N, C-alpha and C positions, 0 to 999 in steps of 0.2 A: 503495501500499501505504501509505502513510504517513497519509492520507486515513481510509482504511478502518482503521486503528488507532486514529486518535482517536475513530472515528465508533463503532466497539465499545466505547471507554472512555467515552463518553458514555453509551448502550445501558445499559453492565451498572452504572455509577452511580448511576440514576434522578433524583438531584438534581443540578441544574446550579446551583454557584454559580462565583465567579470564582477561589476558589483549588483548586475541582475543574479547571477548566477548563485554570488554569495547570498544575497538577500533571499533571495529564490530556496536556497537549502535552508535558510533558518528559518522562515515559514513553513517549508518544507517539516521541516523536525517539530515544530512548534504545533503544526494540524495532527502529526502524526500522536503526540504525548497526546494532545486531548483526546482524539478517538480511543487511543489505549485505557487512557485514563477514566472516560464517562461512557466510552461505547462499547465496554467489553469485547474492544481488540487484543490481540496481545500477539506477540513475536514468535510464539508456537503456531498461530494461525496464520502466521504471515507464512511462516516454513510450509504448511501443509496446503498453501495455494500455490505457494510456489510447484511443490510436489504436485501437484492436480494440473497446475496448468498444460501440459505436455497432453496428457491423455484428454482434458477438457477441449483444446484443440480439436483433437484429432476425431472426439467425440461430435463437433462442429462439422467437418468436413465429413466423415460418417453421413451426420442428416442432411447435408447439403445434396452430398449426391444420391439419397434416397430420395428426396424432392425432387432433382432433377429427372431421376428414374421414372418416377410417380407422374411428372407433368408431362415428360413422354407419353407414355401408356395412355395418361387419359389424353393427351391428344389424338395420338390413333384410333381410340375407341370412338371420340366424339366424331371425326370425319370420316368416319367407314359409313357405308350404306345400309349396314343392317346394326344399326347404333341400336334399337330397341332389341334385338337381341343380345346384345352386349352388354346391356345395363341388367346385371342379374346381382340386386344386392344381396349382402347374407350379413347375418348377426356373429360376429365369433368370439369365443372365450378363449383370451391369452393368458397365458402364466405369467406372473412376474416377480420373479424370486428375489427380491430386495426385501430387504429391514430397515432401510429408512423411507419415510414418507417424500424426502426432496427427489429420490430416483425413483418413486413411481410417478409424483408431480411430473419429472423431465419426460421419461418414457409417453405417457398420456399425450403431454402436450406436443410430443414430436410425432407420435404418430396422427394427431389430429392435424398437425402444420401439414402432414404427407398428403398431396391432393388424391381424393379417391377414398380417405379413411377417416373416421371420427371415433373417436374415444367416447361411449356413451355412458359408460358408467365403471366405479370403481368396486371390483365386488373383495375388498378385501386383499389374497394374493392375486387376484387375478382382474381383467378389464376387460368390459363388454366393447367389443371394436366392430362401427357399421363399417363395412366394404363395397365400394361401387360395383367392384366385380368379385365375384368368387376366386379366380384366380390371384387376389390380391393377399387373402387370406391363407395363403399355402407359406407354412414355414414361419408363421409371423413371430412364434413366439422362441426361434433362434434366431432372431434378426443378430446382426452386427451390433446395432445399438445397445441391444438388452445385453453384449457379452462385455462392450466398452464401459455400460453404467455399472455393470460388478465389478470391474476393473476398479473404477472411480470409487466404487465403495470401499473396495479392499485397501486402497491407498488410505482413505479416511477411517479407517478402523484401525488399522496399525497405528495411524498417527494418534488414536484417543488411547490407545493400549500403551503409548509412550509417553504419556503426559498432558495430552490436549483436555 
């Protein structure tokens, strides 16, 4: 967060001089101290953030790939002559093997962001998902997004065991 505060300072200033960088470093340290003191942030959480960053960026890339592929599939279905035959909506129950609510929420929102699918209901460890076409529901519980979220949960749980 400290690096983010300093980067924001540099972006908002526009000019880069020695005085501005020094003043920005002091202000960034003060804002970081305030955040740690009053907003329940800590150096340990900062370290967890940096450990999660590569996995989070990988998740975003996987999500963008899924959105792109779903957009192409939806375009392909939409412009076919037999559109009505291709429109075969189905409700699917997908198992979400997560321990944290944030991982469940992330997966549910990611599914909803993907064209042709909507997360209808959270059923505890399962989700009820509406798919535009029955072929979208094949192997949905074994998506790369699920595996990546499991890896991210493991990073957080290791950090908690270490005193987070």
